[in-house]
N, C-alpha and C positions, 0 to 999 in steps of 0.2 A: 394521410386528410392536411392539408394546409392549413395553418389555422389563422386565423384573419386578421393575426396582429405581425403573422410573419410577413410583409409585401417582398419580398425577396424572392422566392422561389417563385409565388405568382406572376411578382412582374419580368420574370423569364418565359413563365408559359406564354405568358400573355405575349413580347415580344419575339420568341422564338413560333408562335402562332403567324403573329401579324408578318412576318419573314417567309414560309414557310409560304399564303397566301401570295404572296408578294413573287416571290419565286413560282407559283404555281403561272401565272399570269404572263410571265416569259416565255413561257414555253407554245411555241403559238402554233408549232407540229411536232405531232408524237408526244403529244403532252404528256399523256398517263406514263405513257413507257418510257422517260425519261428523268419524269419523278417519282418512278418506281425503282430505278437505275439510280438514284442518286440515295434512296430511301438503305437500298442493299447497304450500298460503300458505306452507310451507318449504321447498322444492324448486323454486318457480316460479326460470326465466334471470332475470329482473330484477323490477321492482315492479309490485306486484297493481293493476292497471288496469280491472277488468274481470272482476266472480264467475262470469257462464259462461266465461269464458278458461281459470281453474283447471278445466274436464273436461277437457281436452288439456292436462293437464301428464300423465308416464309415473305417478308417483307415485296418479294420481288414478285410477281404474278403475272408472270408472263414466259413464255419457252425461252430459249435463247437465241433462237431465228428471229426473233423485237428485239431483243437489247440491241446486236447489232444491226437493225436494220432503223433502229431510232439512235444511232450517234452515228448515222451511215444519210439519211433520210429526215431525219430532223432537221428541228427551228426552233434555236433562241435568240432573243430580244436582248442582244447583249447591252445598248446601249438603254435599257429598261434595266437590266438586273444591277448595274451601274448603278443607275440612283437608286435601284434601291436596297446598297452595298453603305452607300455615302448619307441614308440615313437612317440606320443602325445608330445604336446605343456604341462609342466610340470612344477609347481608353486617351486613358489623358495623361500628360507628364506629370512628378510634382509640383509643379510652378501652373499646373494648368492649361497648359497650352499643347495646341497639334504635334506630336512628330511622327513622321513620314520617314520610313524606310526605303531605298532602291536601290535594287538589285536584280544579278541577271542569272536565271536557273539554267540545264539545260535536260532537253529529252534527246536522249542521246537516241539516235537511230542508223548505226554502220549496217547494222545489212537491206537497208529498205533501200536497196537502188532506185525503184519504180517510182519514190516517194517524193516529190516535187517540195523545191524551196528549202531545202535540208543545204544550211549552211555550216564549214566547221567549227566543232567548238572547244574550247578548252579544258575540257574534265578533268580537277582536285583529287589531290587524295589516291595517284598511282603511283607516289615515289619520290623522294627526294632530286630535285634540278632532272625530271621526266615532265619535258613539254611535248605529249601526242596532243595530236589534235584526231577527234573524232568526228563525224558527222552526223550532225544532230539540227532538232529546231529549238532557239536558242529564246526566251522568255523575261519579258523584263517586269519583277511586279514590285508593286508600292502598295506596302502596309505601314499599319500606325500600330507604334509600340506604347508598353505601356509602363512605369514606374514599379521598379524594384525590381523583386528577384521569382520570375518569372519566363515560363514556356511560348505564351499565347504570344499571337499575335490580333490583327485584325485586318485582312486581306481585302483592299479596296479595287486595283487594278490588275492587269497582266495586259501585253499586247507582245505579241510574237513577235520577231525580227526578222523583218525580210532578206535576204543579199544585198550584200550594200548596204546596208538600214548603218546609219550611228548611230552609236545609243547615247552616246548627249541629246543630240537632237527627238531619236523616239523619249528617255524620258521628262525630258524636258518638256513632251508636249499631252504627256500622262498628266504628267503634277501639273501642268496647267490647268487641262480640263478635268482634272478633280478636285482639284481648287475650285473653279465654277461651281461643279455640287455640293462642296460640303457646304460652301459660304450658300445659293439655293437652299440646301435641306437644312440651317440652320446652328451650321455645325460651327461656323466661324460667324462673326460680327466685325463691324466696327469697330476699336476701340479693345479689341483681345489682342492677345500677342501672336505676334508673328508667327510661324508654321516654321516649322524645321524639319529639314529635308536632310536625312542624314545618309551618307554613302561611302564606298571601299575606293580603293587606290586605283580601279580599274576604271573611273570616273573621272572628268578632266572635269572640277569643281570652282576655277573661275568660272570656265564660259557658261557650263549650268550656271553658276552667279548670273553673267551676263544676261542670259537666256530668262532669266524668271525677276529681271529687277523687273519690271513692273509691277509685281505683284509680292503681297504683304509674307515673302518668303524668304525666310533663309538657309543659307545654303553649310553644312561640316560636313566635308572628309574628308580621309585620309588622303597624304601624299607621300610618295617613294622619299625614299634616304640621300639619295641622291640629286633633289630635284634643284635647282639655281635661283632665286628671286632675285628682285629688286627694290630698293628703298623709296621711298618719297622725294620728289626732288629737292636739293637743294634750293635756298628762296634764290631770287636774281639780284643782285649784287647793282650796287648803282652804278653807269656810266657802264657795264657790260653790255657790247656788241656781240649778234647775231643771235644765232639761233637759241630760245635757251630749253636746256636740256629735258628731257619728259622721264628719263630716271635715273636713279643715287643708283648708291652704294648694290654693290651686291652682296645680297645673305644666302651664303651656300650651307646647306645644310651640313654638308661632309667636315665642312673646315670650322671646328668653337669657337677658331679666330676671328672671322668673319660677324660675331653674332651681335657681341657689343652686350647692355645691361639690358635686361629685361626689362621691361614697360609694365608685368604681373606676373606672377608668382606667389604659389598658394602648395603648401606642405600637408598630405592626406593621409592619417592610419586609416589601413585595408584590412576587411580580416583574410581575403586574398592574396593579396600580393604584396604585400607587408604595405611601408611604406610606399606612397607615391610622388613624386615630386612631379611638377608641373611649371612652364614655364610659357610665355607670351612673348612675342613682339610682334607689334601696331603698325601698318598700314605695311603690306610688303603686297608685292604685285611679281606676278609672269611678265617677262616683255617677250610679246608676240611679235610673228614675225607672218608672211602672206606665207603661208606654206596647210595645207591641213584642213583642218576645220575653216580656217582663217583666208585663206585666200580667195573668195572673193568676197570678203567685206571691204570694207570701204579702205581709202588711200589713208586717213587716221585712223591706227589700231588701237582701242581702247584702253583706259589703263585701271584695274580692274584690281580695286586692293583692298585688302584682307586680311585675318591674325592668326601670324600661324604660332601655334601652342606646339609643343615640345612634351613629352608623358614618356615617364622615368618611374618605372618598379625595382625592387626587391628581390623578388622573385617570383616565379611561376604554379598555376596546382598545380601543372606535370610537371613540372622539376627539369623544363626547360632553360638555356640563359633567355634570361629576356631581355632583347630588346628596342628603343628607343621608340616611341610612336610619333609620326606625325602628321597632323593635324590644319587643315588650312578652315576659317571662319571668316563667313561674307561682312560678317561684321568690325564693325574696326573700335576703338578705345573699350577697351575691354576694359570689364574688373577683375580683383577677385573670384571673387560670389560667378560670375561668369566664368570665370575659364575650368570651378571646380563642374557649374553645372554640364559645361561645352566638354570634358571629356568624360564623366559620366554619363552623359548620355550616348558620346562615341560605341560606348561599352556595351552600351542596350540592345544598340546594331546586331548584335549576332544574335540576337532572337529568331531573328529570319531564317539562321540559319538548320535553326531546330524545327519554324515551319518548311520548309523545303525538306526537311527529312522527313517531316512525316503524312508531305505530301508523298512522296515516291517510298518511304519504306512501311507505311501502314494505309494509306488508303491508296495507295495503286493507281498513282497518278498516272508512270513511264511504262507499268508494265503490259498494255493494251499493244499491240501491233498496228495499228491504223496504220492506213494507207494515206490515206488526204493531209492535206493541215486543215485543210476545213472542220472536218472531222476529229482530228485535234484541238482547235482552238473549243469544239465544240464540249469535249470532254473536260479541257481545262477546267470554265467556268463552272461546270458542274462539279469539280472538287473544290475550287473557290464556295462554292455555294453550300455544299454538307457543310465543310468547315466554318463555314461561317453560324452557319445553328448549333456543333459543335459549338461554338465561343458563346451565343446564345443561351445553351441547357444548363453552364456551367452551375449557374449561381443553383438552379436546383438539379443537380447531377445527383447522388444517391455513391455514396464509396462504396463499389464493385472491386474489392482489393483481392489481392490473390492471398493466400496463405499466409507466403514469406515476406507481405509488404505492410511495413509500416501504414499503420493510419494516416488518413488527412483532411485537414479540414474541407471546406467544400470552397472555398479562396485560394486553393491549396492545390488540387485537382492537376494531373496534366491533361492534355487535347484525348490522347488513348485511355484513362480511365473514365474522361467522360463519355469516350465513345461504345465504351459494357455498357453503358446503363440507358442508352440513348433510345432502345426497345423500350423502356418503361415510358420516357420523355414522350416518345412518337405516339403513346396513347394516350395524353392525355389534352394535347395538341388536336386539333381542329382536322376531320379526317377532311382533306380538301378535294381527295376526288369523289366520295357521295355528294358533297353541297354541290360539284361544278357537273356530276353526268345528270343530278337531279334538276339543273339550272332549263331554262325555255333554250339550252342550246342543240339543236337535230342531227344526231348521230346517225351514223351506218356502221354495220356488219362485214368483214371483210371474209367472205367463205371461201374453205379451204375445197379442192380439187375432190378431198370426197364426200361434199353435201353437208357439214356441218362445221357448229365451229369450234375453238380450241383455242389452248392457251396461248399455241405458241407461231400460231398463223392468223388468230383475232386480235385483227385492229381496227382499233376505233378511230374512226374519222372523220374532224366535220364537214359540214358536206355544206 
């Protein structure tokens, strides 16, 4: 029983109940079947290895035929679900700002020769210096990060990349739409600190900052160690004739002689990496050319200035040889406090990898052999809704640990351990299926050929 003085578990159950209601309203066709399928993902005893086995979970009150029919023919209002995700409580950084991490993860489908809109994806972890392109569906994800040691994130958006799509353009469109939803939901108000978008080296950070320049957004991304940037143009001397230069001297990442004195530097003792040394150089920009993404740009290409941060550590937890990390921040004139905050925030970006691993290995995001990309999108958003329910139930979950596991406080429970007790929390939340079935919506039953209604073929449809 929840004490009247303990508001946190009660609020957690209330937030979970409100989101489940909003999620149910987003299901516009095969609503009960899709809702039960999501509950089956959350209440399964172990990792989801097969889609059809979810029909054997007690919370899935239908047969396997209804499961496949819901994914193939059901409908989900994605825009409405995006709005619901933006309205739930979101984690914040230590300074109170919103930190969004963007990345692309792939749903590999090498054997689905008849599935449309597959493109070649580059999976990682296949061996050192091995570049193997595998057909699949890449998804661009946007999540909100929290501070401290945690494997939790808050997924807010997912878009499947179509063949020929540019990752920076798609991500910029995602962030632009997401910021609008966050402002409408009251998550960001005028006067708040700018939202920080963190990305890895696969993104063109200056271009991403250029596309989001009119929003209260700052971009922080890693850069390759072979980049060459330019300094600001020197002031024009009196009496000089001719066209003024637009770029200054070169800043070569691989040539320390071209760096000069840093504009800010910090030294921090860390628990995992030893001494972390960060140096920052102000107002550096890439020299753009009319190629690739800028081929259709105006005649005068923009000068996108930012701050370059070089991070060095003594050692890595894995024992590997540490390499310097180069970061580019869209802000200028950094202080020592800004440098420390930025590189520590970038390390939190790797929490999105924990979320991807949970999606694939525990919630079974990539286990179904779905043929159409529309059904894949539908299943992807069901997984995002399931993970959001785990996050909202985090404060009220009990620690159902294995005998060999150490006890953990509620704020330190991992998503997989919260999932073990979700069946009990589900009983505390409002039973939406009974509420909506008792409404004034008239429903009919589809009878099987034998003339009787059964769990495998009776589908409730709104008329």
